[in-house]
N, C-alpha and C positions, 0 to 999 in steps of 0.2 A: 536196258528198260524204261519205258516211257514214264513221262511225268503225268502223275493222277492228279487233278484237281479234286480233293474229298471237301464231302460234304461236311465233317465233321472240323475242317478249319476255318466253317465260314465268319468272316468277320460281321456279317450283316445279317440279322434277319430275317427270314423269307419273305415277310409283310414289309421291308425296310430297305429301301434302295439308295440309303442317304450314304453318301461316300465317309469311310471313317475318317479319323483325324488322323492317325500314323499313315506316311506313305513310305516308310521306310521299314523295310524286314529284317532281324536280324538271326531269321532261322537258317543255321549254318547248311541246312542241307538243300536249301533252295540256289538256284544260280543268281549271284548279284548283279546287278545291273545299275552304275550310276547313273542319275537321270542325265540326259542328253540339252545341252543348250540349244536354242531357246526353248522354253514350253510353249503351249496353246496360248498365246496372249491376245485379248479380245478389246485390250482400249489402249489409247495412243499412249499415254502413260506408263502402262504394262510394255509394251514394246521397247520404248527407251529405255526403261531399266533393265530388262533382259541384254540390250546391246550394250548400256555399261556394265552390267554383271558379266559379260562374256570379255570386255576389254581388262575390266578389274580382275578379273581371274586370270588370265593370259598373261598382261602385261601389267601390275600392279602402278610401277613405277608411270606410266604413262596417264594415268589421269589422276588429277587434281581434285580429290572428293572434297576437299577442304573448303571448297564452294558450295558445295551443298546445304540447302536448307538441312535441319534436323529431320523433316517428316521424309524427305527423299531421302537423306542419308541411313536413317531407319528400314525405308521401302527396301532401299538397295540390299539390306543386311539380310532381310527376309528372302531374296529372290536370290541371293548367295548361298542361305542354306537350303532353300527349296530345292536348287540346282545340285546341292551337295557337293557347292562348289570353293565354302569357307573352310580354311584351313587354319592352324593356329599361327601361322606365320603372315598369313594375311591379316586375320584379325589383328593382329599385335601393329601390323601397319596401318591399317585402316584407324585403328585406336589414336595414331598419333595425330590424328585431325579429325577426332570428334566434335563433332559442334555441342556447344551447351544446350542440353535441354533434349539429344536425342534418345529415341526411345530404343534400347539395346535389347533386341527380340531373339532369341538363339532357339527358340521352342523347337523341339525335338531333332536338336543337333546331335546327333548321335557321339560326334568326334569330341565335343567340347570337355573339358576337363577344367580342374583346379588353377591347371597352368596358363590356361587364358586369360585368367583373371591375373595371375600373378606377373604377367607379361606386360599388363597396360602400366603406364609411367605414373610415380603417384599423382602427378599433377591432374591427369584425366581420371583417374579411381576416385580421386577427392571432387572430381566434379558431377561423378554420374550421379544421375535424378531417377533414371527407370531400367529396371533390368528385369528380363522375362527367361529365364533359365528353363522352364516347365519341362518336365521327363527329359532334362539332361543328365542322365545317370552317373555320368562320368566324374560329375563334381561332387566333391568333397566338403572344399570351405569356400568361402567369398573371398580366398585371399588373404594379404596380409596387412595391407594398408587400410583405414577405418574409411566408410563411407558414409561421410559428415553429410551429402547434399542429398542422400537418396530418399525419394518421397516414395516410390513404389517399389517392390520386390515379389515376384513372383516366381517363387520356387518349388511348386508343387509338383511331386514324385520324382524329387531327386533325391532316389532311395540309400544313395551313399552318403551323404549327406551326414557331416559327423557331428558329435554331440556339442562342441565347440567352435561348431559352422557362423553361427551368431554372431561372434566375438566382435565381426567390422561393423555390427551393427549398434554397438555402445553407447557410440556419437550422436547417431542418426535422429536428431531433435525434430528433423522434417518430415521423417518417414510417417504415411498415411496409410499405406495400404501393404499387408505383408501376409503371403499364401504361402503354406508350409504343408498342404497337405500331401500324405502319404510319404512325410519324412520318418521314417519309424526309426531312426535312430536317435534322434531327438529325444534328452530327456528331461524332466522337471528342470534341472540346473540352467539349462538352455537358456529358459525363459527370462531367466535374470536380466540375461544382457539387453533386453528391453525395458527396462526400469525407466530410463532416460530417454526414453519414444515417447516423448509429452503429446506429441499429435498423432499417434496411431487411433487409428478411426476403424479399421479393416484387417481383424486376425482370424486365418483360416487354418486351424492345428486337426483336421478332420483326418482319420487313419493315421493317428500317430498313438500306438498304442501304448508307449513308453511313457505318456504322457499322463498324470492320475490329479488326483484333487487336491494335494500339496502345489502344483506346480502353478495353480490357477489363484493362488493367493497373490502372485509376483505380478499379475498382469497390469499395465497401467489403465489408471480410471477413464482414460480420455475412450477407451473402447466404444462405439456404436453397433458394430455387427462381431459377431463370434459363432465360429464353427467349431464345434466338437464332435460333429458326426464319426461313429465308430471308435472313437475315445476309448475302448472298454475299461478303464482306467477311471473312469468319470462315475461320480456317486453320488446321492443326496449332498453329501458334504462340500464337495466340488460345487455343486450349484448354489449352494448355502455363501461360498467362497464370489460366486461372479455376481448374486444378486445384492451383496450387501459393498462388495467393492466396485459394481460399475454402473455407476447411478444414471451414465447417459446412454445404457446399452437400450438399442432398437430391437436388434434383429439377434437370436438364440436357436442354434440348431443342436439339440441334442441325441439326434436321429443315433440310435443302436447305443446308447449309452446306458447302464445300469443304475437307472434312476429310479424309483416308487411315486408313489402319491404324495409322497414326502418333500418332493422335490418342487412339486407341483402346489404343495400350500405354500412354501417360501415363495415362490415365485406371484401369486395370490397377494402376498403382505408385501412385498421389496420390488417388485417388477410390474407397476402399474404402466409404468410409459413402455411397454414394449408393443412392438407392432408386428412383429413376424414370429413365430415360435415352430418348430419342427422338434415332432415327439417321433416320430415315425421307425418302427420297430422296436420300442420301448415297452417291453412286453409285461413287464410289471403294472405299467400304468393302465388306469381303468376309467368308465365312466365316473364313477364319485371321483375322481383326482380331477378330472376336466371340470366337472361341476363346480370345483373350488374357485375356478379362475372366473369367476363374476367381474372380479376387478379389473381385469383388462380391457377397459372400454375402447382401448385405442388400437387395438388387434384388426390387422387388415386381412393376413394372411396365418392360416394355420394349418399343419400337417401331420397326420396322424396314420399314415397307412402303414398296414402289416400289426396294428395295434386291435388284435381280435375282441379285447375288452374294452374297445371303446365306441359306444353306438352312435354317437351324435355330438354335434358343435353344441356352444353354449349361445342358451336365447340371448344372451345379452349383448353380444357380440355385433352390437349395430351396425359397424363400421366394415366388419369381412368381405372383402370383396374375393379371397381365394382361399378355397378349403379342397383339401385330399385329404378324401378317408378311402381309399382303395385298399384292398386285402382287409377292412378292418370290420366290424362288428354291425353295420349299418344296417339296421331293419324298418319296419315301415314306421315306429315311432320316431325312430332318427332322421329318416326322409321328411317327416311333417315339420322337426325343427329346422332342418335345412330349409325347406321352405320358407320359412319365417324371416330368413335373414334375405331381405330382397335387395343389397345392395350387392350381392354376387354377382361377379362377372366369370368367375371361371370354378370349375366343380368339378370332381372326379371321385364316383364312388362304384368304381370297378369293382367285379366280384361281390357284390353287396348281394344279403339274403331277402332282402325286402321283396316283396311282391309284386307282381305285375302292376296291377292296379293301383298302389300305394306311389307309384313314380308319377302319377298323374298331379301330384300337390304339388309338383316341381313347376307346373306350370305359369305359376306366380313369380316366377324367377325372370322377369323380363329383360334384365340388363344382363343376361348370362351372355357370354360370348364364346367359352370354351366350355365343354361339355363331354365328359368320357362315363362310358358306362358299360364297359367291356365285359364280358361273361357274367350277365345278370338275367333276370328273368323277364326283360321288355320284350313286349309283342307288338303286334302289329297297330291294335286298337290305340294302345298308351302312345306308342310312337308317332300316329298320326297326330294325336292330340296334343303332343309337346313339340310336334312341327309348325302346327297351328299358332301357338302362344311365344315358342322362344324365337321370335323372327329376328334378334339379333345376334343370332348365332354366326360365328364365324368358322370355329371348329367343332368339329361332331366326331365322335367314335364311339362305335356302338358294335363292335366286333363280338361275335362267336354270342350271339342273341337269339333270339325268336324272331326277330326282325326279316320280313321276307320281302316279295313283291308289292304284297299289300297295303305295306307298311311306308313302303318306298315313294307311295303315291302321294306322301305329305312332304316331301323333300321340296316341292317347287315352293312351297313357303318360305323357305331360308335363303333369300333373294342375296344375303351379304355374305354365305360361307364360302370360303376358301380354301378349306382342309375336309376333306369326309373319309372315314374308315368303314367300308359296309362290308366289310368281309364276314358274308353269313351264308350257309348253304342254300338258304332260301332266298337267295337273290340271283334272279337270271338275267337273260337279255332282257326281259320284260322291263326291269327298272331301268336299264339306262334310257331312256326318254324323258323320265324323271331328272335322273343325273345331267343330261343334256339341257336342261334349264337353269341350271346354275352357273350362269356367265361370270362368276367370278370365283370360280374354283382353278386354286393351282396345282393340288394335291388330294390325288382320288387312290385308294387301296380297295382294291377288290378280291383280298387274297383267300383261297379257299371258294369265292364264290361261281357257280355254278355259269360260267360265261365263256362263249363260244366266238364266233365271226360276225354272227348276226345282233346287230344294234350297234357294232361301233362306230355307226356312221354319226351317231349323236356326238359321237367324241369331237365331230368340227365344230359343234356349238361352242364348245370351252377353248375361247382362243389365249384365256392364260393360263391352261395347263400347262404345266412344267415334268411334276412327276407322276407317275402313272406305275400301278403294282396290277398287275393280272395274272399272277401267277397260280398254280394249280388250277387251273381251268381245260376248256378245251380248244383254245387258241390255236389255228393250223398255219400254215405259209400263208394262205388268203385272207386271213385274219391279221397277218402283219402286213402284209400288204396295205388294209384298210386304214391299219393304225398310221402308218405311214405318211399317209395322206390327209387322215384325218385329223391328226396329231402333230404337224409339223416342227413345234416347237418344243417338243419336249426334251427335258437333259436329262433327267432320271428315268428310266424303265427297267420294271424288274417282272419278267416273261419268264421265271424258271418255274419248273414241273408241268410245262404244256408238251404231253412227249409227242403232239403231232406238228412241233415246230422243226422244220429243218432246214438244210441247207438254203432252199430257195425264199423261207420266211426271212433267214438271218439278212441276205441281200437286200430284202426289202427294209429290213428295219437301219441297214445300213444309210439310207435315205435321211435318216434324222440326223442330220448334219450337229446338230448343236447338244448330242449326248455328250452327258461327262461321264454319266455311270451308269452300266449295264449289267444285268444279271440274266444269264442263259442258262443258269444249270439246270441239271438233269433235263433237257430237253432231247432232240434227237439229232442235234446238229454235229459236225465231225470236225477234225481240223483242219481240214483242206479248206473248208466254209470260212474260217479266219480271214482267208486272203477280202472277204469281202466288206471287212471294218474297216480296212486300212482308208476309206475317205474319212473316220471318223477322226480329224484331228485335233478334237478337243477332248477326246474319251481319255479320263484320269482314270478309273475303274470299271475294271473289267471281270465279271464273276462267272467262271463255266465251271462249275464244280461236276466232276463225273465226266468230265472231258479228257481224252487222254490225248498228252503230246511227247512226241522224242524229243531229247534235248535243242536237235535242230533246229526243229519246228518252232519251240519255245523262243530260243535267240532270235530267229530270222522273224519271229512275229514282233516279238519287242524293239526291234532295231528298224521298223515299217510305223511303230507305232510312238511317235517322241515324247507324247504328253500324257502313256501310260506310267502312271507312278503302282499302282495296285492290280499285280493280276497273280495272284496266290496260289503257289501249287508245290506240291511235294512230292517225293520218290515213289 
């Protein structure tokens, strides 16, 4: 049986070709390949680190890592992790010469477990200042020795971290940053170990379902940033503990917590100093609750996405720069209030039910740099008005709106635009001349637009373009050739769902030698054509869902692509 790339396994959306953070897969049904040394390095430092990583992995005793400064030692660890060459024994050996201040970053190292930390000498453990074990699911505790010198501990998504895991932090009086997102086994009593962390300013407890209101009474008063997102055990009582015990708190994330307007009333009385507030997904919160928050005059960012009962921000937030009301209840009145907050630099009102005409009031937001209005009633006439006035925009996202070629004529006003998502059916090749005038553009997404080969020559004007999405269009092999000549600097390309793209087109795309991410899913290429991609020595992610490969073809292709870390397939 061949290996079929299934569209249901896609790790990136069809309109997004950014490489995912994970380079390893634990799917036992997939062929497993350890990444080979070296990777596709692009700088002299990376080349040197790759060479050093090879020597350390093959003959640890032959390399004196003690002479490395902390930043290079930390970078070496990251290269060993990326190469999947770091073992428990090698880590223990390297730990013997760990320079003071080294950032020990083992993010996504699937082999790490508690034993790795326990193998470190007590003197090394005692001097450890920065450790990152994000997504190291084998870690259950932080070892036996106190981590008295620790300043930064990033332990997010260590899902097997035990309730007693934080005991080594009991005397970490210098700890300032602690990230525990997704450590689902932690309980309220686990937080008791943080009482002596008198310098702790940043605590992330998001996605910790066993943390409830009671646990928040034990938090150190030094906290300035607290993330409780998706902590279903947090209610209004927990917010009371936070606002009365954390007088220095500047940032609070209550997304998807079980709070009501009562919690907002407490914030209004006790948290005047708040600068950042997230209420996303708090469905019991409504506009009446938001209206209580006029005392939060220092607020600079507010998020209430997925709050269907919230229609607008508060008029009193004169310092607000960031506002996310996507999938909320924003209406015409809400847009009018939003337009009065002229300090805004970032605004998301996606899926707003406001009328097209009401969007025109946003033209007063002359400082706006990021604007997203996907799946709204935005039309050509209003879009042109906004383009004429919002000339400071750097990122614009208007996918699935009524904007067409007529509206796209306003794009040349946006001289500072670096990212554009214009994924609408009404956009055709006629819009590409306007897009070609955006000389600062680095990212362009035209998913679902009616784009074929004609007009692609305008991309030659976009010398800074690095990311391009042209999926679900009418691109042919000829168009692929035009892409290769017009946009030679691309590093990320998504041409999926272009059924007229065949082997000759893939050969043309192989001329884009800087590509790191390529999506050719559901096109008409075949397994034999993959040989054309071998010159792409920097390619890290290849998505080809719908393509059938034999095991032999799969293995041969992987061997020919030393930098490839993601080519996910299933039987």
